[in-house]
C-alpha positions in Angstrom: 189.1 126.8 85.2 186.0 128.8 86.8 186.5 129.1 90.4 183.6 130.5 92.2 182.4 130.4 96.1 179.1 129.1 97.0 178.5 130.7 100.2 175.1 128.5 100.9 172.5 126.0 99.5 170.7 128.8 97.5 174.0 129.3 95.8 174.7 126.2 94.9 171.4 126.0 93.6 171.9 128.7 91.5 174.9 126.8 90.1 172.2 124.1 89.1 170.4 126.3 87.4 173.3 127.5 85.2 173.9 124.1 84.5 170.9 122.8 83.8 170.4 126.2 81.0 173.8 125.2 79.6 172.5 121.5 79.0 169.2 122.1 77.8 170.9 125.0 75.1 173.4 122.5 74.1 173.1 120.5 70.8 175.5 117.5 72.1 174.0 114.4 72.3 175.8 113.4 75.3 177.4 115.2 78.4 179.2 113.8 81.0 179.8 115.7 84.2 182.2 114.5 87.1 181.9 115.8 91.0 184.7 115.5 93.0 184.8 116.4 96.4 184.5 115.3 100.3 181.4 113.7 101.7 178.8 116.5 102.3 180.3 119.1 100.0 177.0 119.5 97.9 177.6 116.9 95.0 174.4 115.3 95.1 172.6 118.6 95.9 173.8 120.2 92.9 172.9 117.1 90.8 169.1 117.5 92.4 169.3 120.9 91.4 170.5 120.4 87.9 167.8 117.5 87.8 164.8 120.1 88.9 166.2 123.2 86.9 166.2 120.9 83.7 162.5 119.8 84.1 162.3 117.1 86.3 158.8 117.4 88.8 159.2 114.4 90.9 161.4 113.3 93.9 165.3 112.8 93.1 166.9 109.8 95.1 170.6 109.7 95.9 172.3 106.5 93.9 174.3 106.2 97.0 173.3 102.3 97.5 171.5 101.7 94.1 175.0 103.2 92.5 172.7 104.6 89.6 169.2 106.1 89.4 167.8 107.2 85.6 165.5 109.7 85.2 163.7 109.9 81.4 162.0 113.2 80.8 161.6 115.7 77.8 163.5 113.9 75.3 166.4 113.4 77.8 167.7 110.6 79.8 170.1 111.4 83.1 172.2 109.1 84.6 173.3 109.9 88.0 175.7 107.7 89.3 177.5 107.6 93.0 180.4 105.0 92.7 181.3 106.2 97.0 180.1 103.0 98.3 181.6 100.5 95.6 184.8 98.7 95.8 184.5 97.6 92.5 185.3 100.1 89.6 183.9 97.8 86.8 180.5 98.3 88.4 180.1 100.9 86.3 179.8 98.6 83.3 176.9 97.1 84.1 174.8 100.7 83.2 176.1 100.8 79.5 177.2 104.5 79.8 178.0 104.8 76.3 175.2 103.1 74.9 173.4 104.9 71.9 170.0 106.1 72.5 166.9 108.3 70.8 167.9 111.3 73.6 170.3 113.5 75.3 172.3 111.7 77.6 173.5 113.2 80.9 175.9 111.5 82.8 176.5 112.8 86.4 179.3 110.8 88.3 179.9 111.4 91.6 183.3 110.3 92.8 184.4 109.6 89.5 188.1 109.0 90.9 187.1 105.6 92.3 186.8 104.7 88.3 189.7 101.8 87.1 189.7 103.8 84.1 189.3 107.5 83.2 186.4 108.3 81.3 186.3 111.7 79.4 184.1 114.3 80.9 182.8 117.6 79.4 182.5 119.3 82.9 184.2 118.6 85.9 182.9 120.3 89.2 185.7 119.6 92.1 184.1 120.7 95.8 186.1 121.9 98.9 185.1 123.4 102.2 186.3 126.7 102.7 185.3 127.9 106.3 181.4 127.9 106.3 181.2 128.3 102.3 182.3 125.8 99.9 184.8 126.7 97.1 184.1 125.5 93.3 186.3 124.8 90.7 184.9 124.0 87.2 186.9 122.6 84.5 184.9 122.3 81.2 186.5 120.4 78.0 186.4 121.3 74.6 184.3 124.5 74.8 181.2 122.5 74.9 179.4 125.3 76.8 181.4 128.6 75.3 180.4 131.7 77.1 179.6 129.6 80.5 177.6 131.9 82.4 177.6 130.5 86.1 176.0 133.1 88.5 176.7 131.5 91.8 
C-alpha cells in the first residue's frame, strides 16, 4: 500500500500522469482501477488527468448522470464509470465490462462500493480530505505495476 499526500490539483495531475505512464507501459490487455472517496476529493479530476496523459485530446465528460463515458483512441478503450447516482448496483451490467475487445481496456470505476458483487481491481485509490490537501492510499494487486513510481 502506497500512502501519499496531494497538496493541490497540480499534484493530482502528476499522479494521473504517473498512472497513465504505467497503463501505457503495461502489457496487460485489461486494467481495472477503483476510486473511493467522498464527493469533491478528486476522483473525476484524477480520471481526467489519466485520460489526458494517455493521449486523449478532447474534452472529458463526467459520467455522473450517464453512468459511463467511453473513450476509444490509440488502440485503447477507457470506460469511466460513476456509480454515485445509481441505486441499482446491477446498472453496471449494461456496460458489459468483461467483453472481449481488440484493444487495451482500462476500466475506471468511481464509487465501486455501490456494486452488489465485488469486482476484482488492479489498482484501488482511496481519497480522504486532510486539512487543505488529500491523503491518497494506493493498493496495487498482483504486482501488475511492479516498480510503481508515483511522484505526486
